[in-house]
C-alpha positions as CSV (number, residue, x, y, z in Angstrom):
1,M,69.8,-35.2,208.1
2,G,72.2,-36.1,205.8
3,D,74.8,-32.9,205.0
4,P,77.2,-33.6,202.2
5,T,79.1,-30.3,203.0
6,A,80.6,-31.8,206.2
7,H,83.1,-33.9,203.8
8,S,85.6,-32.1,201.8
9,C,85.0,-34.1,198.5
10,F,81.4,-32.5,198.3
11,H,81.6,-28.8,197.5
12,T,79.5,-26.4,195.5
13,T,80.3,-24.6,192.2
14,H,82.4,-21.7,192.1
15,V,79.1,-20.2,190.0
16,A,77.2,-20.2,193.5
17,P,79.2,-18.1,195.9
18,E,80.0,-15.5,193.0
19,A,76.2,-15.4,192.2
20,V,75.7,-14.4,195.8
21,V,78.4,-12.1,196.3
22,D,77.4,-10.3,192.9
23,A,73.7,-9.8,194.7
24,L,75.3,-8.5,197.7
25,Q,77.5,-6.0,196.4
26,S,75.0,-4.7,194.1
27,G,73.1,-3.2,197.1
28,K,69.8,-3.8,195.4
29,F,68.9,-6.8,197.7
30,N,69.0,-5.7,201.1
31,G,65.3,-5.2,201.6
32,Y,62.4,-7.3,201.8
33,A,61.2,-9.6,198.8
34,S,57.8,-10.3,198.0
35,P,56.4,-13.2,200.7
36,V,56.1,-15.4,197.5
37,G,59.6,-14.8,196.2
38,L,61.7,-12.4,194.0
39,P,59.9,-12.3,190.4
40,Q,63.2,-13.1,188.6
41,T,63.9,-16.3,191.2
42,R,60.4,-17.7,190.7
43,R,60.5,-16.9,186.6
44,A,64.1,-19.0,186.7
45,I,62.9,-21.8,188.6
46,A,60.2,-22.1,186.6
47,E,62.1,-22.0,183.6
48,Y,64.8,-24.7,185.1
49,L,61.8,-27.2,186.0
50,S,60.1,-26.7,182.6
51,R,63.2,-28.1,180.8
52,D,61.9,-31.7,182.1
53,L,58.2,-31.2,181.4
54,P,56.0,-31.6,178.3
55,Y,54.5,-28.1,179.4
56,K,55.9,-24.5,180.8
57,L,55.4,-23.5,184.1
58,S,55.3,-19.8,184.6
59,S,56.3,-17.8,187.6
60,D,52.9,-17.9,189.1
61,D,53.2,-21.5,189.9
62,V,56.3,-21.2,191.9
63,F,56.6,-20.1,195.4
64,I,60.1,-19.6,197.3
65,T,60.6,-21.2,200.4
66,S,63.2,-21.6,203.5
67,G,64.5,-24.8,202.0
68,C,62.3,-27.9,201.1
69,T,61.2,-28.5,204.9
70,Q,59.3,-25.4,204.3
71,A,58.0,-26.2,201.0
72,I,56.5,-29.6,203.0
73,D,55.1,-27.7,205.9
74,V,53.0,-25.1,203.2
75,A,51.7,-28.5,201.4
76,L,50.4,-30.0,204.4
77,A,49.0,-26.7,205.8
78,M,47.2,-25.9,202.4
79,L,45.7,-29.4,202.4
80,A,44.7,-29.6,206.3
81,R,41.3,-29.8,207.4
82,P,39.2,-31.2,209.9
83,G,38.8,-35.1,209.2
84,A,41.4,-35.0,206.4
85,N,44.0,-37.7,206.0
86,I,47.3,-38.2,204.1
87,L,49.1,-41.3,202.5
88,L,52.8,-41.4,203.1
89,P,55.5,-43.7,202.4
90,R,57.2,-46.2,204.7
91,P,60.0,-45.9,205.1
92,G,60.0,-42.2,204.5
93,F,61.0,-38.8,205.6
94,P,60.1,-38.1,209.3
95,I,59.5,-34.5,208.9
96,Y,56.2,-35.2,207.2
97,E,54.8,-37.0,210.1
98,L,55.9,-34.2,212.4
99,C,54.2,-31.5,210.0
100,A,51.2,-33.5,209.8
101,A,50.9,-34.0,213.8
102,F,51.0,-30.5,214.0
103,R,48.1,-29.9,211.4
104,H,46.0,-32.4,212.8
105,L,46.1,-34.5,209.7
106,E,45.5,-38.2,209.9
107,V,48.4,-40.2,208.9
108,R,48.2,-43.8,206.8
109,H,51.3,-45.3,205.5
110,F,51.6,-47.4,202.3
111,D,54.3,-49.5,202.0
112,L,57.7,-49.5,199.4
113,L,58.5,-52.8,198.3
114,P,62.3,-53.8,198.8
115,E,61.8,-57.0,196.8
116,K,60.7,-54.7,193.7
117,G,63.1,-51.7,194.2
118,W,61.3,-50.0,197.0
119,E,58.2,-49.7,194.0
120,V,54.9,-48.0,195.8
121,D,52.6,-50.7,196.8
122,L,50.0,-49.3,194.7
123,D,47.1,-51.8,196.1
124,T,47.8,-50.5,199.4
125,I,47.1,-47.2,198.5
126,E,43.8,-47.8,197.0
127,A,43.1,-49.9,200.6
128,L,44.0,-46.7,202.5
129,A,42.6,-44.1,200.1
130,D,38.9,-42.8,201.1
131,Q,36.8,-39.6,200.6
132,N,38.9,-37.7,203.4
133,T,42.2,-38.6,201.7
134,V,44.0,-35.4,200.7
135,A,47.1,-36.3,198.8
136,V,49.9,-39.1,198.4
137,V,53.2,-38.0,198.8
138,I,56.1,-39.6,196.6
139,I,59.4,-39.1,197.4
140,N,61.6,-39.6,193.8
141,P,64.5,-40.0,194.1
142,G,64.0,-42.2,197.2
143,N,65.2,-41.0,200.7
144,P,65.7,-43.0,202.6
145,C,66.1,-46.1,200.1
146,G,68.0,-44.7,197.3
147,N,65.6,-45.8,194.7
148,V,64.8,-44.0,191.5
149,Y,61.2,-44.6,190.0
150,S,60.9,-45.6,186.2
151,Y,58.6,-43.5,183.8
152,Q,56.1,-46.5,183.8
153,H,55.7,-46.6,187.7
154,L,55.4,-42.9,188.1
155,K,52.5,-43.0,185.5
156,K,50.8,-45.9,187.4
157,I,50.9,-43.9,190.6
158,A,49.4,-40.7,188.6
159,E,46.7,-43.1,187.4
160,T,46.1,-44.5,190.9
161,A,46.2,-40.9,192.2
162,E,43.4,-39.8,189.5
163,K,41.4,-42.5,189.9
164,L,41.0,-41.7,194.0
165,K,40.9,-38.2,193.3
166,V,43.8,-37.1,195.4
167,L,46.5,-35.0,194.3
168,V,50.1,-35.9,194.3
169,I,52.9,-34.3,196.9
170,A,56.3,-35.0,194.5
171,D,59.3,-34.5,197.0
172,E,62.0,-34.1,194.5
173,V,64.7,-32.5,196.6
174,Y,67.3,-35.1,195.2
175,G,66.3,-34.4,191.9
176,H,68.8,-35.4,189.2
177,L,70.8,-37.2,191.5
178,V,70.8,-40.4,189.9
179,F,73.5,-42.9,188.5
180,G,71.6,-46.2,187.7
181,R,69.4,-47.7,185.5
182,N,66.4,-45.1,185.5
183,P,66.9,-41.3,184.3
184,F,65.1,-38.8,186.7
185,V,61.7,-38.3,185.6
186,P,59.7,-35.4,187.5
187,M,56.3,-36.0,188.7
188,G,55.0,-33.2,187.0
189,V,55.4,-35.0,183.7
190,F,52.0,-36.5,184.6
191,G,50.6,-33.4,185.6
192,S,47.7,-33.4,182.9
193,I,46.3,-37.0,184.5
194,V,46.8,-35.5,188.2
195,P,47.3,-32.6,189.9
196,V,51.1,-32.4,191.3
197,L,52.7,-30.2,194.0
198,T,56.4,-30.2,193.1
199,L,58.8,-29.7,196.1
200,G,62.3,-28.9,195.6
201,S,65.6,-26.8,196.5
202,L,69.1,-26.1,195.8
203,S,70.4,-28.0,198.7
204,K,71.5,-31.5,197.3
205,R,72.1,-30.9,193.7
206,W,74.1,-27.7,194.3
207,I,75.6,-28.8,197.8
208,V,74.2,-26.0,199.8
209,P,71.9,-27.2,202.1
210,G,72.4,-24.2,204.7
211,W,71.4,-21.6,202.1
212,R,67.7,-22.8,202.6
213,L,66.6,-22.1,199.0
214,G,63.6,-24.3,198.1
215,W,60.5,-23.8,196.4
216,F,56.5,-25.1,196.4
217,V,55.5,-25.5,192.7
218,T,52.0,-26.0,191.2
219,S,52.7,-28.4,188.4
220,D,49.1,-28.6,187.2
221,P,48.5,-27.9,183.1
222,S,44.8,-28.6,183.9
223,G,44.6,-25.3,186.0
224,M,43.1,-26.7,189.3
225,F,45.5,-24.8,191.3
226,R,44.7,-21.5,189.3
227,N,41.5,-21.3,190.7
228,P,41.7,-17.5,192.1
229,K,40.5,-18.6,195.9
230,V,43.1,-21.6,196.0
231,V,45.8,-19.0,194.8
232,E,44.8,-16.4,197.3
233,R,44.7,-18.8,200.2
234,I,48.5,-20.0,199.1
235,K,49.7,-16.2,199.0
236,K,48.0,-15.4,202.2
237,Y,49.8,-18.5,204.1
238,F,53.2,-17.2,202.4
239,D,52.4,-13.9,203.8
240,I,53.1,-15.2,207.4
241,L,56.3,-17.1,206.5
242,G,59.4,-15.1,205.7
243,G,61.0,-16.5,203.1
244,P,65.0,-17.4,202.4
245,A,67.1,-14.1,202.4
246,T,66.7,-11.6,199.6
247,F,70.2,-11.8,198.0
248,I,70.1,-15.7,198.3
249,Q,66.7,-15.4,196.4
250,A,68.6,-12.8,193.6
251,A,71.6,-15.0,193.2
252,V,69.4,-18.0,191.9
253,P,68.7,-17.2,188.4
254,G,72.6,-16.8,187.6
255,I,73.1,-20.0,189.6
256,L,70.7,-22.0,187.3
257,E,71.8,-20.4,184.2
258,L,75.5,-20.7,184.2
259,T,76.4,-24.3,186.2
260,D,77.8,-26.4,183.9
261,E,77.4,-30.4,183.5
262,V,80.8,-30.9,184.6
263,F,79.9,-30.0,188.4
264,F,76.7,-32.3,188.4
265,K,78.8,-35.2,186.6
266,K,81.6,-34.9,189.5
267,T,79.0,-35.0,192.3
268,I,77.3,-37.9,190.7
269,N,80.6,-39.7,190.1
270,I,81.3,-39.4,193.8
271,L,78.1,-40.7,195.0
272,K,78.1,-43.6,193.0
273,Q,81.4,-44.6,193.8
274,S,80.4,-44.1,197.4
275,S,77.2,-46.2,197.0
276,D,79.1,-49.1,195.5
277,I,81.8,-49.0,198.4
278,C,78.6,-49.0,200.8
279,F,77.0,-52.0,198.9
280,D,80.1,-54.0,198.4
281,R,81.6,-53.5,201.9
282,L,77.9,-54.2,203.6
283,K,77.9,-57.6,201.6
284,E,80.9,-58.7,203.8
285,I,78.8,-58.6,207.1
286,P,76.4,-61.6,207.5
287,C,73.9,-60.0,210.0
288,I,73.4,-57.0,207.4
289,S,71.6,-57.5,203.7
290,C,70.8,-55.0,201.0
291,P,67.8,-55.9,199.2
292,Y,68.5,-53.1,196.6
293,K,71.5,-51.5,195.1
294,P,71.2,-47.6,195.3
295,E,70.5,-45.8,192.1
296,G,70.0,-42.2,193.4
297,S,70.0,-40.1,196.3
298,M,72.4,-40.1,198.9
299,A,70.9,-42.6,201.5
300,M,70.1,-46.5,201.3
301,M,68.4,-48.9,203.8
302,M,69.6,-52.2,205.1
303,K,68.1,-55.2,206.8
304,L,69.3,-56.2,210.2
305,N,69.3,-59.9,211.1
306,L,69.1,-60.0,214.8
307,S,69.2,-64.0,214.8
308,L,73.0,-63.5,214.1
309,L,73.5,-61.3,217.1
310,E,74.3,-62.2,220.7
311,D,73.1,-59.2,222.7
312,I,71.5,-56.7,220.5
313,S,67.7,-56.1,221.1
314,D,66.6,-54.3,218.2
315,D,67.8,-51.4,215.8
316,I,67.8,-48.9,217.9
317,D,70.2,-51.1,220.5
318,F,72.5,-51.5,217.6
319,C,72.7,-48.0,216.7
320,F,73.5,-46.7,220.3
321,K,76.1,-49.6,220.9
322,L,77.8,-48.8,217.6
323,A,77.8,-45.4,218.3
324,R,79.4,-46.0,221.8
325,E,81.9,-48.6,220.9
326,E,83.0,-47.9,217.5
327,L,81.9,-43.8,216.9
328,V,79.9,-44.8,213.8
329,I,76.6,-43.1,213.9
330,I,73.8,-45.0,211.7
331,L,70.2,-44.0,211.7
332,P,67.8,-46.8,213.2
333,G,65.2,-47.9,210.6
334,T,62.3,-47.1,213.3
335,A,63.3,-43.6,212.7
336,V,61.9,-43.5,208.9
337,G,59.1,-46.3,209.7
338,L,61.0,-49.8,209.4
339,K,61.8,-51.6,212.8
340,N,64.9,-53.8,212.7
341,W,66.4,-51.8,209.7
342,L,69.0,-49.3,209.3
343,R,69.5,-46.2,207.1
344,I,72.9,-45.0,206.1
345,T,74.2,-42.1,204.2
346,F,76.7,-42.7,201.8
347,A,77.5,-38.8,201.0
348,A,80.7,-39.2,202.6
349,D,84.4,-39.0,201.7
350,P,84.8,-42.6,200.1
351,V,88.2,-43.1,202.7
352,A,85.9,-42.2,205.7
353,L,83.2,-44.8,204.2
354,E,85.6,-47.6,204.0
355,E,86.9,-46.5,207.7
356,A,83.3,-46.6,209.0
357,L,82.2,-49.9,207.2
358,G,85.2,-51.7,208.5
359,R,84.4,-50.6,212.0
360,V,80.7,-52.0,211.6
361,K,82.2,-55.0,210.5
362,S,84.4,-55.1,213.3
363,F,81.4,-54.3,215.9
364,C,78.9,-57.1,214.3
365,Q,81.9,-59.6,214.5
366,R,82.4,-58.8,218.2
367,H,78.7,-59.0,219.0
368,S,77.8,-62.1,216.6
369,K,76.3,-65.5,218.0
370,Q,79.1,-68.3,218.2
371,F,77.2,-71.4,216.8
372,E,78.6,-74.7,217.6
373,S,80.1,-76.7,214.7
C-alpha cells in the first residue's frame, strides 16, 4: 500500500485538520451517523463529483464508506450471485481478487497493453464476457501503471460494456492526480451509455489515507440503480458495515469547499518531479525497462530482463535480495498480476528516491552477467 504521508514532502492542506477540529469541538458529532453516511456529507460529495459530469448527482446516489477498500467490498458484495464472474485488469489492485474470493465471484483477467499506454484490451473483454459477467473494473488513473485514459478510450470502454450488458466499476481513488497529456475524465461522464459504480476517497488527493473516508456512488442518470429493490438492498448491506467516524464525515463539506487549487498543484508538481526521477534513473539500468512514462497516480510498472542477471530467478527473488542487500523495497510484479515485472511507488521524497534508485542500480550491476568481449 503506497502511503505518501510517510514522506515529509507530502502533507494535507491546513483546511482538513481545521475542519476536523471544528467538527469535534462542536460536540454535535459524537453519536452514530446514518449507516449510509451523514446527509450533509453525501450532499457535499455529490456536488463535488458533479462538477466533472454532464448531469447532477443527488445525495441519494452517494454512500459513505471506510476508505475506498470498503467501497470495493460493497461493490462486489452487491453484485455477487451463484455462478457470477467479474472482469479485472491485469496488472491491477490485488484487493479486488481478495474480495472476489470471499464473495465466490469468479475472476477473469483482461490485459492492459503496455505498448499502448496500458490501455484496456477491449477484444479480450469481449472474448471473456458471457451471460454471467456482472461487471468490468476500470482503474483510472491507473494503479499500478501510472496511466491516465483518454476521453476516447473511456468512451470505447463504456460502449463495449453496454454492448455486453455489464456495468462498469470505476475505481477513481487517484482521481485528478494527473500530470501528463491526458486530463482526468471520470467514467461517470459515460453514465448515460452504461451504468457506472464510482469508487473514490479523500485518501490520495488530500493525502489522508488514515482517515478512511471513501465513497460508493451510483453514477447512473438512466436510473437503473434507482430501482427501489436495488436501493433497499444497498441500504440493508450498509446497515451491517459501520462507516468512518462521524466527526470525520462532518468535516468533509468544509474540506471539499475550502481546499484551494494551490494545494492540489503542489502535490501534483511533487508527483511529476518524483515520477520523472524514477523514469530517468531507471533508464540508466540495463536490466530494467519502462515501456510507459507515468502520467498520473503514484505508481509505475517496469519490466525486468532476467537474461542480463546472473543469479536472480524471478521478480520475487529480485525483490527479496534487493531488500536484504540494499534495504530498498519494491513490489514484485507477481503481486499485481505480471510475473517478472516490478512495481515502484514514486510518492516519495525526491532525495530519498534518488538514493533508492542509486542502490537499485548498484544491486543490478553487482548481479549482472559478465559477458566476454
